[in-house]
C-alpha positions as MATLAB code, in Angstrom:
seq = 'MPKQPQILDVRLSRPNLLRCETCRDQLQERLSRHSSIQNAYIEPARARVRLMFDPESSDPKSIEQTVQSVCDQIERERAHLRMTVEGMDCTDCAIQVEHAVQSLPGVQWARVQFASAQLEVELNPASVAQRDVARAVRQAGYRIAQEETQAARRFSEWGWLIFSGAFFLMGWLLYAANPAISKLSFGLCALLAGLPLLKGAWQSLRYRRLDMNALMTTAGIGAIGLGEWSEAAALMWLFALGNALQNRTLSRVRAAVQRLMELCPPTARVNQVGEWVEVPVESAQVGDLIALYPGERVPVDGIIQAGESTLDESSLTGESVPVSKSIGDTVLAGTINLTGSLQILAQEPAHNTALAKMIALIASDESGRAKSQQFIDRFAARYTPIVVLTALLIALLGPLVTGGDWGAWVHRALWLLIIACPCALVIATPVAMVAALGTASRQGAMIKGGIALENLANINTLVLDKTGTLTYAMQQLQDAHWAEGFSEQTYLPVLAALTAPSTHPVARAIHLWASPSQEKNALLEVQDFQLESGGGITGAIAGKAYALGSLKWMREKGMEMPAELFALSENAQLQGNTLSFFAEDSRVLALFTFADLPRPEAAQVIQRLEAMGIKTMIVSGDQPAPTESLARALGVSEWRAGYRPADKLQLIESLPQGARAAMVGDGINDVGALHRAHVGVAMGTVGADAAMEAADVVLLRDEIGLLPSLIRLARRAQNVVKFNVAVALGTKLILVVAGLLTPLGLWAAVAGDVGLSLLVTLHALTLNRWRA';
ca = [
      21.034   12.683  -45.412;
      17.878   11.143  -43.603;
      16.876   13.169  -40.585;
      17.193   11.246  -37.195;
      14.255   10.349  -35.422;
      12.716   12.612  -32.876;
      11.154   11.671  -29.078;
       7.952   13.219  -28.234;
       6.675   13.271  -25.206;
       2.333   12.919  -25.558;
       0.278   13.999  -22.414;
      -3.220   12.086  -22.299;
      -6.034   13.758  -21.966;
      -8.195   10.792  -20.478;
      -5.270    9.342  -18.070;
      -7.401    6.576  -17.244;
      -7.102    4.514  -19.889;
      -3.493    3.924  -18.687;
      -4.794    1.861  -15.403;
      -5.837   -0.937  -17.495;
      -2.946   -3.201  -18.211;
      -4.883   -5.074  -21.485;
      -6.174   -1.416  -22.499;
      -2.300   -0.430  -22.361;
      -1.236   -3.585  -24.416;
      -4.033   -2.634  -26.935;
      -2.795    1.040  -27.199;
       0.843   -0.086  -27.403;
       0.135   -2.561  -30.116;
      -1.945   -0.209  -32.403;
       0.705    2.466  -31.928;
       3.449    0.356  -33.255;
       1.607   -0.425  -36.318;
       1.657    3.395  -37.299;
       3.907    4.203  -39.703;
       5.505    6.981  -38.707;
       5.971    5.955  -35.077;
       9.361    3.775  -34.714;
       8.765    3.103  -31.090;
       5.987    3.999  -28.080;
       6.955    3.416  -23.930;
       3.754    3.941  -22.050;
       4.210    5.449  -18.703;
       0.877    5.440  -16.667;
       2.616    7.247  -13.442;
       3.027    9.815  -15.567;
      -0.131    9.895  -17.439;
       1.805    9.864  -20.695;
       3.268    7.983  -23.814;
       6.824    8.719  -24.758;
       7.336    7.700  -28.483;
       9.877    8.243  -31.529;
       8.799    9.209  -34.961;
      10.441    9.674  -38.385;
      10.354   13.627  -39.026;
      10.223   13.198  -42.756;
       7.029   11.345  -42.446;
       5.368   13.067  -40.033;
       5.031   16.622  -37.396;
       4.364   16.147  -33.680;
       1.199   17.506  -34.422;
      -0.346   14.969  -36.311;
       1.856   12.376  -33.962;
      -0.346   13.775  -31.061;
      -3.441   14.027  -32.841;
      -2.840   10.059  -33.543;
      -1.744    9.102  -30.268;
      -5.180   11.002  -28.970;
      -7.200    9.624  -31.361;
      -6.186    5.671  -30.824;
      -7.145    6.455  -27.326;
     -10.453    7.420  -27.721;
     -11.250    4.582  -30.188;
     -10.095    2.195  -27.406;
     -12.140    4.014  -25.103;
     -15.169    3.721  -27.193;
     -14.624   -0.153  -27.348;
     -13.494   -0.720  -24.192;
     -15.529    0.816  -20.880;
     -14.520    0.464  -17.353;
     -17.194    0.574  -14.568;
     -16.061    0.233  -10.954;
     -19.240   -0.711   -8.384;
     -19.702   -1.014   -4.923;
     -21.082   -4.808   -4.079;
     -23.315   -5.499   -0.882;
     -24.013   -8.452    0.690;
     -20.647  -10.405    0.492;
     -19.472  -11.539    3.612;
     -16.554  -14.319    2.121;
     -14.073  -14.267   -0.470;
     -16.289  -17.327   -1.854;
     -19.365  -14.457   -2.675;
     -16.334  -12.283   -4.521;
     -15.657  -15.230   -6.398;
     -19.257  -15.984   -7.059;
     -19.698  -12.793   -8.271;
     -16.967  -12.250  -10.734;
     -17.636  -15.907  -12.266;
     -21.322  -14.348  -12.733;
     -20.248  -10.893  -14.539;
     -17.517  -12.364  -16.678;
     -19.976  -14.899  -17.796;
     -21.450  -11.663  -19.947;
     -20.579  -11.808  -23.334;
     -18.844   -8.626  -24.044;
     -17.239   -8.280  -20.400;
     -13.226   -8.500  -21.116;
     -12.560   -9.144  -17.483;
     -14.458   -8.522  -13.881;
     -12.475   -8.363  -10.593;
     -13.457   -8.099   -6.849;
     -11.992   -6.909   -4.042;
     -13.476   -8.151   -1.232;
     -11.656   -6.397    1.325;
     -13.786   -3.125    0.212;
     -16.582   -4.964   -1.661;
     -15.479   -3.352   -5.368;
     -16.319   -4.779   -8.627;
     -14.185   -3.618  -11.427;
     -15.053   -4.555  -14.878;
     -13.811   -3.910  -18.388;
     -16.829   -4.452  -21.231;
     -17.383   -3.841  -24.635;
     -20.278   -1.071  -24.251;
     -21.709   -1.834  -27.905;
     -22.778   -5.721  -26.667;
     -22.985   -5.076  -22.576;
     -24.415   -2.172  -20.506;
     -23.867   -1.162  -16.580;
     -27.570   -2.481  -16.209;
     -26.339   -5.936  -17.435;
     -23.438   -6.184  -15.168;
     -26.054   -5.408  -11.975;
     -28.397   -7.691  -13.347;
     -25.534  -10.195  -13.028;
     -25.016   -9.367   -9.464;
     -28.525   -9.556   -8.512;
     -28.883  -12.729   -9.697;
     -25.857  -13.940   -8.283;
     -27.687  -13.165   -4.812;
     -25.636   -9.853   -4.055;
     -26.355   -6.421   -4.920;
     -25.172   -3.140   -6.779;
     -25.070   -0.581   -3.818;
     -25.770    2.520   -6.477;
     -29.032    0.987   -7.347;
     -30.840    1.398   -3.951;
     -31.135    4.017   -1.181;
     -29.855    3.555    2.238;
     -33.416    2.981    3.539;
     -33.956    0.576    0.964;
     -30.438   -1.371    2.060;
     -30.835   -1.326    5.510;
     -34.738   -2.936    5.050;
     -33.491   -5.436    2.261;
     -31.221   -6.862    4.872;
     -32.639   -6.209    8.133;
     -36.335   -6.025    7.518;
     -36.408   -9.526    5.988;
     -34.828  -10.622    8.835;
     -37.384   -9.306   10.935;
     -40.641  -10.054    9.055;
     -39.051  -13.652    9.091;
     -38.086  -13.498   12.424;
     -41.965  -13.014   13.006;
     -43.009  -16.073   11.402;
     -40.490  -18.168   13.270;
     -42.033  -16.888   16.659;
     -45.181  -17.481   15.448;
     -44.289  -21.047   14.477;
     -43.227  -21.951   18.267;
     -46.229  -20.005   19.868;
     -48.139  -22.071   17.915;
     -46.302  -25.323   18.188;
     -48.895  -26.909   20.793;
     -52.230  -25.204   19.564;
     -51.943  -25.552   16.111;
     -49.375  -28.079   14.721;
     -50.354  -27.027   10.947;
     -50.115  -23.509   11.601;
     -47.089  -24.046   13.172;
     -44.930  -25.742    9.924;
     -46.624  -23.385    7.916;
     -44.826  -20.134    9.651;
     -41.738  -22.613   10.078;
     -41.610  -23.396    5.906;
     -42.167  -19.385    5.300;
     -39.405  -18.231    7.950;
     -36.969  -20.735    6.384;
     -38.399  -19.632    2.758;
     -38.053  -15.805    3.064;
     -34.313  -16.042    5.327;
     -33.265  -18.797    2.576;
     -34.082  -16.924   -0.334;
     -31.078  -15.149   -0.560;
     -29.167  -18.624    0.011;
     -31.278  -20.030   -2.725;
     -29.813  -17.634   -5.020;
     -26.291  -18.109   -4.261;
     -26.183  -21.553   -4.230;
     -27.963  -21.634   -7.978;
     -25.369  -19.662   -8.855;
     -22.447  -21.555   -7.268;
     -24.326  -24.683   -9.123;
     -24.163  -23.247  -12.100;
     -20.526  -22.651  -11.971;
     -19.687  -25.899  -10.456;
     -18.904  -24.555   -6.929;
     -19.698  -25.865   -3.907;
     -20.135  -22.538   -1.120;
     -21.721  -22.190    1.823;
     -24.809  -21.266    0.166;
     -24.951  -24.342   -1.030;
     -24.399  -26.554    1.962;
     -26.922  -24.230    4.034;
     -29.108  -25.083    1.064;
     -28.620  -28.571    1.462;
     -29.293  -28.067    4.916;
     -32.142  -26.644    5.082;
     -34.040  -29.036    2.343;
     -32.609  -31.859    4.147;
     -34.096  -31.044    7.517;
     -37.602  -30.158    5.473;
     -37.196  -33.489    3.934;
     -36.717  -35.007    7.320;
     -39.896  -33.279    8.670;
     -38.222  -30.830   10.751;
     -39.743  -27.556   10.215;
     -38.750  -26.115   13.359;
     -34.771  -26.982   12.433;
     -34.886  -26.072    9.038;
     -36.460  -22.385    9.975;
     -33.727  -21.975   12.614;
     -30.761  -22.887   10.557;
     -32.022  -20.170    8.099;
     -32.889  -17.786   10.302;
     -29.913  -18.139   12.556;
     -27.696  -18.002    9.303;
     -29.578  -14.887    8.282;
     -29.031  -13.099   10.976;
     -25.108  -14.334   11.409;
     -24.500  -13.111    8.246;
     -26.220   -9.561    8.856;
     -24.368   -9.188   11.823;
     -21.103  -10.271    9.906;
     -21.868   -7.765    7.374;
     -22.342   -5.241    9.650;
     -18.938   -6.169   11.393;
     -16.681   -5.977    7.949;
     -18.628   -2.680    6.742;
     -16.547   -1.096    9.568;
     -13.057   -1.991    7.475;
     -14.839   -1.126    4.218;
     -15.467    2.080    6.024;
     -11.735    3.194    6.990;
     -10.813    2.611    3.196;
     -13.795    4.762    2.028;
     -12.758    7.357    4.488;
      -8.991    7.203    3.017;
     -11.117    7.692   -0.541;
     -12.669   10.665    0.791;
      -9.097   12.419    1.619;
      -8.434   13.625   -2.037;
     -10.423   16.329   -2.755;
     -12.694   15.799   -5.943;
     -11.198   19.068   -8.038;
      -8.061   20.936   -8.464;
      -7.189   24.635   -9.267;
      -5.074   24.645  -11.748;
      -3.368   27.415  -13.766;
      -4.350   27.335  -17.567;
      -3.143   30.016  -19.881;
      -2.746   32.273  -16.682;
      -6.383   31.122  -15.498;
      -7.117   29.545  -12.398;
      -9.275   26.909  -13.607;
     -11.705   24.297  -11.130;
     -10.856   20.907  -12.987;
     -11.597   17.548  -11.765;
      -8.137   16.222  -10.020;
      -8.014   13.175  -12.232;
      -7.576   15.613  -15.289;
      -4.471   17.047  -13.172;
      -1.364   15.997  -14.801;
       2.223   16.410  -14.112;
       3.591   19.700  -14.439;
       0.178   21.672  -13.442;
       0.436   24.422  -10.907;
      -2.170   24.138   -8.596;
      -3.043   27.193   -6.134;
      -3.938   25.968   -2.685;
      -6.027   28.560    0.124;
      -6.015   27.978    4.079;
      -8.210   24.979    4.897;
      -8.079   22.767    1.495;
      -6.613   19.545    0.916;
      -4.009   18.974   -1.387;
      -5.369   17.550   -4.213;
      -2.045   15.423   -5.756;
       1.362   14.661   -4.385;
       3.466   18.190   -5.445;
       6.621   20.221   -4.749;
       5.876   23.973   -3.406;
       6.763   26.775   -5.659;
       5.406   29.508   -4.103;
       4.352   30.692   -0.473;
       4.465   29.396    3.138;
       2.127   27.522    5.559;
       1.876   24.511    7.814;
       0.023   21.595    6.863;
      -1.598   18.706    8.782;
      -0.418   15.487    7.770;
      -1.911   13.522   10.172;
      -3.997   11.471    7.903;
      -1.262   10.151    5.799;
       2.042    9.997    8.421;
      -0.025    9.604   11.980;
       2.050   12.729   13.066;
      -0.296   14.780   15.270;
       1.599   18.383   14.965;
       1.500   20.430   11.739;
       4.568   20.458    9.780;
       5.748   23.767    8.277;
       6.227   23.882    4.546;
       7.714   26.608    1.982;
       9.265   26.677   -1.474;
      10.572   23.649   -2.520;
       9.223   21.098    0.468;
       7.075   18.147   -0.630;
       3.622   18.277    0.185;
       1.258   15.050   -0.364;
      -2.266   14.486   -1.491;
      -5.102   14.509    1.158;
      -2.963   16.281    3.662;
      -4.509   19.761    4.788;
      -3.134   22.997    4.032;
      -3.824   25.040    7.376;
      -2.593   28.736    7.663;
      -1.100   30.082    3.900;
      -1.629   30.240    0.554;
       0.483   27.588   -1.365;
       1.326   27.071   -5.211;
       2.435   23.613   -5.971;
       3.829   22.071   -9.025;
       2.380   18.471   -9.412;
       4.225   15.779   -9.386;
       2.409   12.789   -9.834;
      -0.947   12.411  -11.544;
      -4.305   11.778   -8.965;
      -4.246    8.182   -9.356;
      -0.326    7.658   -8.387;
      -0.248    9.629   -5.594;
       0.853    8.026   -1.960;
      -2.354    8.314   -1.360;
      -4.268    6.816   -4.013;
      -1.090    3.452   -3.900;
      -2.322    3.072    0.077;
      -6.059    2.965   -1.126;
      -4.784    0.433   -3.704;
      -2.907   -1.760   -1.171;
      -5.707   -1.901    1.514;
      -8.290   -2.287   -0.733;
      -6.584   -5.056   -2.884;
      -6.979   -8.613   -1.874;
      -6.193  -10.118   -5.048;
      -2.476   -8.909   -5.648;
       0.155   -9.616   -3.040;
      -1.902  -12.166   -1.072;
      -0.220  -13.573    2.060;
       1.145  -17.150    1.787;
      -1.353  -18.140    4.936;
      -4.224  -16.604    2.453;
      -3.164  -18.862    0.047;
      -3.239  -22.046    1.879;
      -6.612  -20.761    3.356;
      -7.670  -20.876   -0.311;
      -6.738  -23.760   -0.909;
      -7.496  -25.430    1.784;
     -10.857  -24.302    1.402;
     -11.478  -25.457   -2.231;
     -10.389  -29.280   -1.597;
     -11.889  -29.450    2.058;
     -15.748  -28.364    0.862;
     -16.408  -31.033   -1.622;
     -14.481  -33.981    0.314;
     -16.753  -32.807    3.755;
     -19.588  -33.114    1.184;
     -18.947  -36.546    0.101;
     -17.995  -37.572    3.461;
     -21.980  -36.645    4.516;
     -23.278  -38.342    1.463;
     -21.100  -41.429    3.138;
     -22.732  -41.113    6.594;
     -26.281  -40.696    4.819;
     -25.768  -43.876    2.799;
     -23.626  -46.048    4.700;
     -24.148  -45.148    8.306;
     -27.683  -47.109    8.384;
     -26.299  -49.758    6.351;
     -23.848  -50.631    8.899;
     -24.997  -49.994   11.907;
     -28.906  -50.995   11.317;
     -29.520  -47.526   12.873;
     -32.344  -44.943   11.457;
     -31.980  -43.597    8.321;
     -33.573  -40.286    9.686;
     -31.041  -40.177   12.428;
     -27.882  -40.675   10.152;
     -29.322  -38.162    7.689;
     -29.255  -35.789   10.546;
     -26.306  -36.305   11.335;
     -24.843  -35.753    7.683;
     -26.894  -32.639    7.672;
     -25.137  -31.440   10.921;
     -21.791  -32.016    9.195;
     -22.468  -29.810    6.480;
     -23.008  -27.008    8.374;
     -19.999  -27.358   10.416;
     -18.744  -27.803    7.141;
     -19.208  -24.029    6.202;
     -15.714  -22.629    5.465;
     -16.777  -19.257    6.047;
     -14.697  -18.422    9.297;
     -11.769  -19.762    7.890;
     -12.101  -18.004    4.438;
     -12.437  -14.528    6.729;
     -10.052  -15.236    9.019;
      -6.918  -14.197    7.031;
      -8.095  -11.396    4.544;
      -9.848   -9.231    7.631;
      -6.708   -9.341    9.595;
      -4.478   -8.523    6.519;
      -6.506   -5.250    5.946;
      -6.991   -4.210    9.424;
      -3.111   -3.876    9.698;
      -2.903   -2.374    6.526;
      -5.090    0.162    7.607;
      -3.497    0.693   10.712;
       0.140    0.805    9.427;
      -1.221    3.593    7.180;
      -2.502    5.439   10.129;
       0.852    5.291   11.268;
       2.724    6.501    8.429;
       3.641    3.587    6.735;
       2.374    1.967    2.739;
       3.118   -1.979    3.156;
       2.682   -3.300    0.155;
       0.084   -6.086    0.596;
      -0.513   -9.253    2.605;
       3.025  -10.758    1.319;
       4.942   -8.054    2.589;
       3.092   -7.781    5.905;
       3.784  -11.294    6.412;
       7.425  -11.165    5.738;
       7.802   -8.226    7.963;
       6.808  -10.625   10.906;
       9.533  -12.663    9.708;
      12.588  -11.225    9.785;
      15.642  -11.494   11.934;
      18.174   -9.613   10.317;
      18.213   -5.857    9.649;
      20.481   -3.853    7.231;
      20.675   -0.147    7.579;
      22.124    2.338    5.031;
      24.091    5.100    6.860;
      23.246    8.219    5.197;
      19.679    9.254    4.742;
      18.358    6.557    6.850;
      20.676    6.426   10.276;
      21.552    9.841    9.464;
      19.935   13.271    8.102;
      21.999   13.060    4.919;
      23.105   16.382    5.673;
      26.649   17.471    6.462;
      26.785   19.946    9.627;
      29.502   21.984   10.316;
      31.625   21.225   13.160;
      34.119   23.666   13.614;
      36.582   25.681   11.664;
      40.277   25.849   12.133;
      41.911   28.815   10.803;
      45.719   29.123   10.208;
      47.529   31.571   12.069;
      47.200   34.942   11.078;
      43.886   34.835    9.265;
      40.369   35.514   10.693;
      37.151   33.858    9.156;
      35.199   37.518    9.667;
      37.541   38.277    6.562;
      36.831   35.213    4.600;
      33.216   34.584    5.043;
      32.183   36.857    2.625;
      34.296   34.202   -0.091;
      33.094   31.685    1.309;
      29.701   32.470    0.838;
      30.236   33.482   -3.168;
      32.472   30.271   -3.589;
      30.062   27.903   -1.884;
      26.705   29.575   -3.661;
      26.595   27.679   -6.961;
      27.746   23.855   -5.548;
      24.975   21.742   -4.297;
      27.371   19.707   -2.860;
      26.304   18.852    0.900;
      29.728   20.071    2.331;
      29.715   23.109   -0.065;
      26.236   23.788    0.880;
      26.699   23.264    4.796;
      29.361   26.085    4.704;
      27.092   28.111    2.309;
      24.403   28.225    4.977;
      27.117   29.485    7.744;
      28.660   32.038    5.906;
      25.915   33.722    4.005;
      23.906   35.361    6.990;
      26.919   37.737    6.953;
      25.770   38.813    3.616;
      22.151   39.361    3.807;
      22.514   42.828    3.455;
      24.988   42.999    0.510;
      25.073   41.195   -2.577;
      27.171   38.406   -3.286;
      30.930   38.443   -4.694;
      31.236   37.786   -8.236;
      32.640   34.260   -8.831;
      34.588   33.940  -11.873;
      35.651   30.980  -13.838;
      34.177   28.838  -11.178;
      34.601   25.027  -11.400;
      33.692   21.714   -9.617;
      35.921   18.430  -10.069;
      34.106   15.586   -9.146;
      35.614   14.132   -6.371;
      38.126   16.803   -5.795;
      36.608   20.235   -4.652;
      35.252   23.414   -6.389;
      37.781   26.393   -7.551;
      36.862   30.074   -8.957;
      38.417   33.360   -9.021;
      36.859   36.632   -6.776;
      38.881   39.983   -7.113;
      41.541   38.407   -9.011;
      42.644   35.764   -6.356;
      41.890   32.124   -7.069;
      40.493   30.292   -4.240;
      39.883   26.472   -3.586;
      37.870   24.505   -1.095;
      38.298   20.445   -1.084;
      39.334   17.291    0.360;
      43.047   16.468    1.508;
      43.946   14.603   -1.429;
      42.846   17.305   -4.121;
      44.793   20.023   -2.320;
      47.963   17.763   -2.076;
      47.324   17.077   -5.787;
      47.070   20.735   -6.407;
      50.153   21.506   -4.630;
      48.799   23.467   -1.924;
      51.071   24.800    0.928;
      49.435   23.206    4.035;
      50.206   25.018    8.003;
      51.852   22.175   10.357;
      49.186   22.781   12.750;
      46.166   22.030   10.393;
      47.431   19.112    9.535;
      47.913   17.878   12.962;
      44.411   19.098   13.508;
      42.818   17.358   10.638;
      44.553   14.033   11.540;
      43.012   14.075   14.838;
      39.420   14.880   13.169;
      39.805   11.701   10.593;
      40.209    9.460   13.749;
      37.219   11.117   15.279;
      35.215   10.338   11.814;
      34.718   13.699   11.088;
      34.582   14.717    7.404;
      36.942   17.277    6.678;
      37.110   20.139    3.966;
      40.249   22.696    3.384;
      40.468   26.448    1.933;
      42.941   27.841    0.098;
      44.154   31.212   -1.276;
      46.225   31.037   -4.180;
      48.509   28.514   -3.329;
      48.213   28.186    0.551;
      45.407   26.398    2.549;
      44.020   28.618    5.203;
      41.345   27.058    7.109;
      40.381   23.355    8.096;
      36.201   22.646    8.469;
      35.151   19.385   10.010;
      31.579   18.212    9.367;
      29.432   15.391   11.128;
      26.593   13.817    9.267;
      25.017   13.371   12.315;
      22.185   10.514   13.489;
      19.169   10.919   13.941;
      18.067   11.260   17.618;
      15.931    8.052   17.305;
      18.331    5.729   16.151;
      19.691    4.472   19.519;
      16.464    3.978   20.890;
      15.438    1.906   17.767;
      18.474   -0.029   17.619;
      18.143   -0.909   21.376;
      14.293   -1.594   20.384;
      15.319   -4.270   17.487;
      17.790   -5.774   19.656;
      15.508   -6.588   22.457;
      12.833   -7.808   19.780;
      15.666  -10.438   18.629;
      16.577   -8.903   15.294;
      20.155   -8.255   14.748;
      20.906   -5.194   13.263;
      23.826   -3.990   10.753;
      25.010   -0.490    9.231;
      26.364   -0.832    5.304;
      27.571    2.553    4.097;
      29.301    4.266    0.903;
      31.200    6.130    3.487;
      34.706    5.873    4.610;
      35.540    3.892    7.852;
      35.955    6.256   10.130;
      32.701    8.012   10.310;
      30.572    4.655    9.728;
      32.623    2.988   12.718;
      31.982    6.011   14.710;
      27.820    6.108   14.171;
      27.919    2.331   14.759;
      29.942    2.684   18.121;
      27.418    5.455   18.970;
      24.555    3.343   18.235;
      25.667    0.261   19.509;
      25.839   -1.568   16.664;
      28.327   -4.117   16.288;
      28.382   -5.005   12.892;
      28.923   -2.611   10.217;
      30.380   -2.329    6.398;
      31.749    0.899    5.210;
      32.989    1.851    1.394;
      30.301   -0.366    0.133;
      29.059    0.410   -3.806;
      25.605   -0.657   -4.878;
      26.955   -3.771   -6.063;
      28.704   -5.187   -2.774;
      25.177   -4.214   -1.037;
      23.447   -6.557   -3.109;
      26.021   -8.897   -2.732;
      26.041   -8.635    1.169;
      21.997   -9.284    1.158;
      22.886  -12.499   -1.064;
      25.602  -13.514    1.031;
      23.871  -13.434    4.731;
      24.279  -16.966    6.199;
      21.038  -19.192    5.774;
      18.033  -18.966    7.800;
      18.596  -15.014    7.370;
      15.578  -13.568    6.690;
      16.696  -10.063    6.078;
      14.917   -6.492    6.067;
      16.882   -3.997    4.008;
      16.630   -0.163    4.912;
      17.338    2.316    2.409;
      16.588    5.944    0.706;
      18.666    6.436   -2.444;
      19.219    4.855   -6.264;
      22.233    2.667   -4.536;
      19.617    1.085   -2.534;
      17.457   -0.276   -5.243;
      19.028   -3.852   -6.055;
      19.515   -4.671   -2.223;
      16.276   -3.604   -1.401;
      14.988   -5.364   -3.774;
      16.529   -8.912   -3.221;
      16.205   -8.581    0.276;
      13.287  -10.606    1.997;
      11.820   -6.991    2.887;
      12.990   -3.588    1.340;
      12.112   -0.833    3.507;
      12.451    2.953    1.337;
      12.794    6.196    3.676;
       9.253    7.923    1.786;
      10.391   11.571    2.403;
      13.579   11.701    1.617;
      14.106    8.626   -0.336;
      14.559    8.141   -4.411;
      11.147    7.236   -6.599;
      13.419    4.321   -7.507;
      13.871    3.007   -3.990;
      10.318    3.395   -3.170;
       8.866    1.570   -6.372;
      11.730   -1.266   -5.180;
      10.423   -1.541   -1.446;
       7.832   -3.527    0.122;
       7.392   -0.658    2.888;
       7.573    2.914    2.714;
       8.110    4.677    5.254;
       5.807    8.212    4.600;
       7.170    9.679    7.631;
      10.732   10.459    7.661;
      11.480    8.515   10.823;
      12.799    5.320   11.195;
      11.138    4.968   14.480;
       8.398    3.246   12.816;
      10.366    0.457   12.335;
       9.814   -1.524   15.761;
       6.425   -0.368   15.700;
       5.519   -2.176   11.678;
       7.252   -5.138   12.764;
       5.257   -5.608   16.189;
       2.243   -4.976   14.037;
       3.132   -7.569   11.740;
       3.864  -10.389   14.266;
       0.400   -9.328   15.827;
      -1.427   -9.696   13.003;
       0.479  -13.235   12.233;
      -0.852  -14.398   15.834;
      -4.092  -13.450   14.902;
      -4.336  -15.119   11.727;
      -2.979  -17.993   13.322;
      -4.838  -18.115   16.521;
      -8.089  -17.507   14.074;
      -7.547  -20.476   11.990;
      -6.436  -22.852   14.801;
      -9.721  -21.683   16.660;
     -11.966  -22.401   13.434;
     -10.261  -25.674   12.781;
     -10.380  -26.830   16.262;
     -13.958  -25.693   17.093;
     -15.294  -27.067   13.869;
     -13.397  -30.718   14.505;
     -15.089  -30.774   18.234;
     -18.712  -29.850   16.666;
     -18.378  -32.259   14.058;
     -17.389  -35.385   16.735;
     -19.836  -33.515   19.342;
     -22.582  -33.961   16.100;
     -21.692  -37.320   15.169;
     -21.649  -38.674   18.878;
     -25.369  -36.893   19.876;
     -28.188  -36.140   18.152;
     -28.039  -32.668   18.319;
     -30.475  -29.741   16.989;
     -29.366  -28.407   13.265;
     -29.965  -24.788   15.050;
     -27.032  -25.537   17.210;
     -24.420  -26.347   14.168;
     -25.769  -23.028   12.643;
     -24.992  -20.707   16.033;
     -21.802  -22.988   16.348;
     -20.792  -21.757   12.364;
     -22.202  -18.167   12.869;
     -20.796  -17.621   16.267;
     -17.555  -18.872   15.220;
     -17.480  -16.365   11.950;
     -18.103  -13.778   14.115;
     -15.733  -14.451   16.400;
     -12.769  -14.784   13.969;
     -14.149  -11.245   12.235;
     -13.819   -9.790   15.555;
     -10.771  -10.788   16.829;
      -8.974   -9.658   13.663;
     -10.588   -6.325   13.596;
      -9.008   -5.283   17.281;
      -5.684   -4.862   14.634;
      -7.831   -1.461   13.745;
      -6.855   -0.589   17.433;
      -3.596   -1.903   18.253;
      -1.293    0.098   19.450;
       2.659   -0.768   19.965;
];
């Protein structure tokens, strides 16, 4: 009889390979061709490959060697580079760099993240090298930061600006005394200040694009053609000055991303065959045991296996008060261990921690672009060619129709070209989005991109799961009522032993209440322990049978119920309490009442949301009585109880037309509703992994008090974007009309365009300092 296929998990020695989608596809395709491998499933988050193989034709060791060999082969064929590009001041610049690198033979793909100024490239190392990529970036008019020292970078940007400015000043000083030398000085100023523009214009024309470099270069050449050397020098130098100031301003956003990147330590102390070895943090894998000493940062997300300490989590959660942690608690990468030594079990590889995800979301401006950004990108792509055509028609038809001077109409056309530069428009949205995402991360929330931020600003309905979201997801013992003639002191050891094996919230609450009396004594031995799902637990201690469970379950077992306990239970149910009964042999001895207490901030959060015009609703899988009790306590008028996962999903889908709903949940049963809602919000500390993956927003601090602040931040970001776009379009329209009606110097157009770009950038950066 043939053997059944076996399942094997192979942990990769180089997990970086799995971060690239094309490399994952290659790995999947090549493994599927192997004769012994029947199926392969790649898990990038766990840095492993799970596969099924035929044990008759191969063994686990050879299969693992095959997987590692295929990975090595792919890495030899496909190298991945990540470099910082300097000199980009708008998203058009990022597109230009992408095109320049993408055109190199041997480059599979190139992607530039404008917000973080990062260039990512996948290439064939046999046909293209890193220096070729750097050369392509330089030819496009930009720089790779690693190639130059800090001093050289400062000189390349400001040194040439000062040098060209000296010629500009000399030109004005000699304007009356020596016109020929003055003209030469203006020409040198225009040439030196405009060299980056000339390079960028050449690259944009090579790729059949019309960007600001092409427009400004055309305007400069046109001014020289009209004999206006001072105008050409002024517009080139002012534009270079504006770019330098704007780069300094944008560097504040990129510095915030860089500070996040520096939170994670470069190495981790991993236990390898009984010895603690310092390894690169990228090599730490899920399941590794990692040692952490006081003063060190946590390298990866994990669970404490040994030790107690306090941790500073302010860098991720925004919580300034250190948090006490002990065995079983979760720790996050980037937080600081303050007092004690810890051993943690790695739960995520370095590239998949909460910190890594946050960095990726803030740095990336390609995935999850807001609708407003998509609109601006499409608008700018059509707007620029239309303006160029309009300028050409003005220059050609203006003098023919009016009979005016050709030079004056060409001057007007050049004015239009300068004002038409879409810098202020294309930069208005991404800077605001990145700044808002960074502020959200400092407050303790991870918002997954511009679309999620924009959707959060537009919600008008909030559906909140009860347990774990509005409450603590743990039962607290309220009271214990004993039948006449029985005392809790007699049965505390029994209750402590009976509930010890159970993980049910009710059993755990009773165990915590009863076990302190057993600190000096060993727990009693429980025999025949059984757990009946939806009913209760049973066990025998010292020859007597004991049971703990619900009223319905006790009746099914034929337990004798004292009248006074039954009367108390009816009253407790009306108050919304959870009940559990304790029985010995066939007689109920005690009634325990529990409450899933609301979070202290819940009522205030509901009030703030209602004041913001957001309708709130509670949905729960719990019974109607406790759900109604909580809704009444929090001031929520609409609630649903007894809802299964499918019911929650149906509720989201059946909301009235025009309702833009956010769903807040923490468990696997909320995943469907989180995914379908306009915005899904997951509780990051207590939430299930599946819920956090499905959500658009993850609250890293276990507090719903963040919600009103995040919504206000999202609305503020949306208002900033609208203001920036309106001001940019309105100002450009005014300047266009003014330049067409009145002959104005080209330098004034440059000053207006540069000033406008700086204005919208600085306004967007106010989101960095925003407080609710």
